[in-house]
Each structure stands twice: as structure tokens, then as C-alpha cells.
N, C-alpha and C positions, 0 to 999 in steps of 0.2 A: 580834361578835368572830369572827375567823377561827380555824381550828384552831390551838391553842397550839404552834407549831413550836419555840420555844425550850425549852419543857418536854419536848417529844417528843425533841429532840436530846440533852438532858441526862439523860433517863431511862435508868437502867442496870439495871432489874429485868426481870421477865418481861413482854415486850411483848404476848404473847397474853393474859395476865391483865388487863392494863390496857385492852386493846382490847375484851375481853369486858365489862369493867366499864362502859366508856363506852357500849357498845352497849345494855347493860341499863339504864343510867341514861337514855339517850335514850328508850327505851320508856317508862320510868316517867314522865318529864317530859311526854311526849305524852299519856299516859293520864290524868294528873291535871290536864292543861291549866294547868300552872304559870304564874303571872303573869310570871315571869322570862323565859319563852320569848317572850312578846310584846315585852318590853324588848330582846330579842336578835334582833329582826326575824324571829321564827319559826324561827330556825336552831337546831333541837333538838340536832343532833349536835355542833356546835361548843360549845354551852353545856354539854352533858354532858361533853365532853372537857376543857373548862376546869375544871369542877368536880372531875373525877377527878384530872387532872394537878396542880392546885394544892392538892389534898387538902382542898378545901371539903367534900367528902363522902369517906367511907372505904368500902373494900370489902374483902372477904375471899373467898378461894376455898375452897369446902368440898369435901372429898373425897367421892367417890361411894361410899365404903365404908359 
């Protein structure tokens, strides 16, 4: 799957937060060597972006306080 453009265009929340979440999820997927990465031709970033934008996984931003 390529980066989910439709979801990106329709997204109306904090773009920085979702970008950071997708980046972090990419790292997690690559570290655990998730089987789904193989099914996505090794494209970790697009898989992570899809998971975040389609809300397959949830994320939250924690304050630094």
C-alpha cells in the first residue's frame, strides 16, 4: 500500500502529532519485525501511516510536564 493520501487529505487535526505517531509506529514495526511488514513488501512507513490514519492503532501525545 502506498501512503494513504485520501486519509491525509481528509485529516483535519494536528498534522505534527499524526506524523510523529506514524514515525514512532514505523520504528516499532521495524524493531518487532511484524509479519504485516512482509505482507506490505517491507514498506514500514506506509504500513504505519495506514495504521495511524485508519485508526487501526491509537496514539496520544503526552505533555512534557
